[in-house]
N, C-alpha and C positions, 0 to 999 in steps of 0.2 A: 432317637425318637421315631416312633412308627410314622409311616407316610400318612399325612392328613388327607381327609376327603377333598378338601379344597385344592391341595397340591396335586393330588391324583387327577382331579377333574381338569386342571390346567394342562397337565402333561398329555392328557388324551387328545388335546387340540393342537399340539405342537409337533412338528415333523422332526425326524431324526437328523435331518440336515441342519435345521435351526439349532438343535441341541448340540450337534457337533461343533458348530461355530461358537456357541456360548462356552463350551468346554475348552475349545482351542484358545480362547481369550485368557483362560485361566491356566494354560500350559499343559492341558491334557490332550494328547495326540493319538492314543491307541485304545480308545474306549469303544470303538465300533467293532462289533463281533464280525470277523471276516468270513466270507464264504457261505453265509446262511441267507436263505430267502423264504418267504412265507409259502406255506401250502394252501392256506385259506385265501379266498378271493380278496384282492386289494380293495381299499376304500373304507370309508367310515372312520371311526375314531381309532387312535393308536392303542396298541396293547400297553398297559402300564401295570407294574407290580414289583414287589420286592423279591430279590433273588433268594431262592432256596436251592441248594446245590447238591449234585451227585457227582462223585469223582470215580472215574473208571481207570483201571490200570490194565496192561496187557493180560489176557487170559492165560491161565495155566491149566492144562488139560485135566489134571486129576481133581481140580477144584471147581471146574465149570461143567457140571453135568446138569441135566434137566431136574435132577432131584433137589438141587439147591432152591428151586422155586417153591418147594413145600415148606420152607422155613419162612414164617412171617417176618422174621428179623432180617431177611435178605435185604441189603441196602436199597436195591432198585424197587422192590415191592414195598418196603417200608416207606420210601419217599412218596410213592403214589398215595398212600393212606395218611401221611403226615404233613405233606406240603400244605401250608395254611391257605384257606380261602383268600383270594385276592393277591396271592403271591404268584411268581413265575418260577416254574421248575426248570433248572438249567443243568444240562449234562455236559461234563467235560469228557468227550469221547475221543480226545487226542487227534481231532481233525481227521478221523478215519471212518469213512462211511461204508467200509466193506461189510460191516455187521450193524444191525439196527440198534439204536439206543432204547427204543420202545416201540410198541405197536398200537393199533387202534383201540383195543380193549383197555389198555392202561391209560391212554390219553382220554378215552371216553369216561373213565373213572375220575380223572382229574376234572373234566368238565362238570360232571355230576356233583363234585365236591365244591365247585365254585372257584377253582384255581383260575388265575387270569390268563395263563398261557404256558407254553412249553417251548424250550429252545435246546437244540443240540448242535455241536459242530461236526457231528456225524450224520447218520441218516435215520429215517423212520421206516419201518415196514408198514404195510397196509396204508400207504400214503394217500390213496384216493379216498379211503374211508375216513382218515383223519381230516382231510380237506373238507369233507362233507359234514363233519361234526359241528363246525362253527366256532370252535375254540381256536384262538390264535396259536399257530404252531409254525416253527421255523427250523429248517434243517438244510444240509448241503445237497442231498439228493436222496431218492428212494433207495431202500436197501432191504432185501427180503430176509437174509440170514439172521437168526436169533442173536441177540447181543452176546450170548455165551460163547459164540464162535470165536470172538476176538477180545471181548471185554470182561473184566472182572470188577464188579461194583464193590468198592472198598471203603468208601467214606461218605458221610452225609453232612451237609451244611458246614463245609469248610471252604476256605479260599481255593478257587480253581482258576484255570485258564480255559477260556472258551473262544475258539476262533481267534487266538492271539490277544484277546482282551482279558485283563484281570477282572475277576468277579468275586467280590466278597459277599458273604451272607448279609442280606439287608440292603445291599446296593439296589438302586432302582433301575429296572430295565424298561425301555420304551421301544416298541417295535411298530414299524409301518411297512409300506410297500418296498422301501429301500433296504430294510433289514432291521437289526437290533443294535441299540447303543446302551451302554452302561453308565449310569450317573452315580458317582460316589455318594453314599447315603447322606453325608453331611452337607452336600451341595444341592440336594434335590429341591428344596424350597426356593432357593435363590435362582436356580436354573429355570424353574417353572415360572417365576415372576419375570425374569428377563426374557425368556422365550415367548411369553405371552405378548410382551411389548414388541419384540422383534417380529412376531407373526403378524401383528396388526400392521406394522409398517410395511412388511413384505407384501401383504394383501393390497395395500394402497399402491405400492410400486407396481405390482402386477397389473392392476387396473389401468394405471397411467401408461404403462408400456403397451398394453393392448390397444390403447387409444392412439398410439403412434409416438409417444414421448421418448426422447433420448434418455439414456441412463446417466448422462453427464450431469452432475450436481444433484441427481436423484438417488442414485444407488452406487456408492454411499451418499448420504445426504450432506454433501459439501456446500450446497447452496441453501442459505437460510430460508429462502422462499419455499423450498420443498417441505421443510418442517412446518412452516405456517400453513401450507396447503393440507398437510397431513393432519394438523390439529383440527382444521375445519372439517375435513373428511371424516375424521373420527367422531366428532360431535354429531355430525349429520347421521352417522350409522350406529351410534350408540356403542362404539368400540373403545 
């Protein structure tokens, strides 16, 4: 099922840390994409979108010349024009940032088309320009060399590994200042619902801790009085 507007809106207000805990409860331990951080300024709502994937393999010199970019069917170029609005383009760059996965012109095109974000476990060239575009973008580090130096784009919208996390087409990616986490598509709605509840309680706890309260009986809520206080706090704030 496509990601609903209501589920998308809920996930935008939930941190990757909260989602990681909700997934951990269900036995999922490797859904956080390792080694990627945002280029764009932190803050605001989280990046949310369904995965559209690009798979790279190691480049072979006779197949990776600049001439390949003249072909509109080249998988990297095709992905830029076909990644659906609201989706997140995800590159499997084999955790190798010695060559760029894409640059500012391609990422700018994604933004213009309404794509929700872009993620690679490699690097981006033109990183300062990408950061200024305002589209959520995550990579391991800047990298000037063209992707053809090391990468051969071989496939689109297939299961990939990105930063040691499995990413299947249609899985839901959420990104914030801590990084990017992958929610299996069939769990997105229930994770959004549980994460909304968890976030409300965590906000309550943070407020109490700031007031000097001990976490004993509060976090986790082993003291029933904590839940009673939370209920009143929630009603007061419309949460």
